[in-house]
C-alpha positions as CSV (number, residue, x, y, z in Angstrom):
1,M,32.0,148.8,69.1
2,V,31.6,145.4,70.5
3,N,28.2,144.6,72.1
4,N,29.0,141.5,74.1
5,T,26.8,142.3,77.1
6,E,23.4,141.2,75.8
7,Q,23.7,137.6,76.6
8,S,25.2,138.3,80.1
9,R,22.3,140.8,80.8
10,T,19.7,138.3,79.8
11,L,21.2,135.5,81.9
12,L,21.4,137.8,84.9
13,E,17.8,138.9,84.4
14,K,16.7,135.2,84.3
15,A,18.7,134.5,87.4
16,L,17.1,137.5,89.2
17,R,13.6,136.4,88.2
18,S,14.2,132.7,89.2
19,L,15.6,133.6,92.6
20,P,13.0,132.9,95.3
21,V,12.0,135.8,97.5
22,D,13.7,134.9,100.7
23,N,15.5,137.0,103.3
24,A,18.4,134.5,103.3
25,L,19.0,135.2,99.6
26,S,18.8,138.9,99.8
27,G,22.6,139.2,99.5
28,A,22.6,137.1,96.3
29,R,19.7,139.2,94.9
30,S,21.7,142.4,95.6
31,Y,24.8,141.1,93.9
32,I,22.8,140.1,90.8
33,S,21.1,143.5,90.8
34,R,24.5,145.2,91.1
35,A,25.8,143.2,88.1
36,L,22.8,144.2,86.0
37,S,23.2,147.9,86.9
38,E,26.9,147.7,85.9
39,I,26.1,146.1,82.6
40,N,23.4,148.8,81.9
41,F,26.0,151.5,82.8
42,V,28.5,150.0,80.4
43,E,25.9,149.9,77.6
44,K,24.9,153.5,78.2
45,R,28.5,154.6,78.2
46,R,29.1,152.8,74.9
47,V,26.1,154.5,73.3
48,K,27.3,157.9,74.6
49,R,30.8,157.3,73.3
50,A,29.5,156.4,69.8
51,T,27.2,159.5,69.8
52,H,30.0,161.8,70.7
53,Q,32.2,160.2,68.0
54,N,29.5,160.9,65.4
55,E,29.2,164.5,66.6
56,R,32.9,164.9,66.2
57,D,32.7,163.4,62.7
58,Q,29.8,165.7,61.8
59,K,31.8,168.8,62.9
60,T,34.8,167.5,61.0
61,L,32.7,167.2,57.8
62,S,31.3,170.7,58.2
63,K,34.8,172.2,58.9
64,Q,36.3,170.3,55.9
65,W,33.6,171.8,53.6
66,E,34.2,175.3,55.0
67,E,37.9,175.0,54.6
68,K,37.6,173.8,51.0
69,I,35.4,176.8,50.2
70,K,37.8,179.2,51.9
71,Q,40.8,177.8,50.1
72,G,39.0,177.9,46.8
73,L,39.2,174.1,46.2
74,A,35.5,173.8,46.1
75,N,33.0,176.0,44.5
76,P,29.7,176.1,46.4
77,L,27.9,176.8,43.1
78,T,28.9,173.4,41.6
79,P,26.2,170.9,42.4
80,F,28.2,167.7,42.5
81,G,30.7,168.7,45.3
82,T,27.9,170.4,47.3
83,L,25.6,167.5,47.0
84,S,28.2,164.9,48.0
85,Y,29.1,166.8,51.2
86,I,25.4,167.3,52.0
87,D,24.8,163.6,51.4
88,R,27.6,162.7,53.9
89,M,26.2,165.1,56.5
90,I,22.8,163.6,56.1
91,K,24.1,160.1,56.5
92,A,26.0,161.2,59.7
93,E,22.7,162.7,61.0
94,Q,20.8,159.6,60.2
95,L,23.4,157.5,62.0
96,K,23.2,159.8,65.0
97,S,19.4,159.5,65.0
98,E,19.5,155.7,64.8
99,Q,21.9,155.5,67.7
100,S,19.7,157.8,69.7
101,K,16.8,155.5,69.0
102,K,18.9,152.5,70.0
103,Q,19.9,154.3,73.3
104,N,16.3,155.0,74.0
105,Q,15.3,151.4,73.3
106,V,18.0,150.1,75.7
107,K,16.8,152.4,78.3
108,L,13.2,151.4,77.7
109,D,14.2,147.7,77.8
110,A,16.0,148.2,81.1
111,D,13.1,150.0,82.6
112,M,10.6,147.3,81.5
113,E,12.8,144.6,82.9
114,T,13.1,146.5,86.2
115,F,9.3,146.9,86.3
116,L,8.5,143.4,85.3
117,G,11.4,141.7,87.2
């Protein structure tokens, strides 16, 4: 996933803060606010897409493990195979947790900028 919106967002936030409060510039202010909300929407959509991809990957790992057990290719009593699958599932959950934290941080940053801006 490419995150190329950070610089654009900071520049638009600076422009919105530096714009004087004037009725004649209300149109410009609304265009800048609209652009900021569009960038925030794109960032949220990217985080959501990545989260859903990780959920699909997690389901795939679980299904692969169940299929191997059903086919007799993996013995649930052997520690190495079981631990390697458990490690992969843990890593997938950690990645999902990190992305959730990142999503919350983006939301918090946007809320703080709206509050302060």
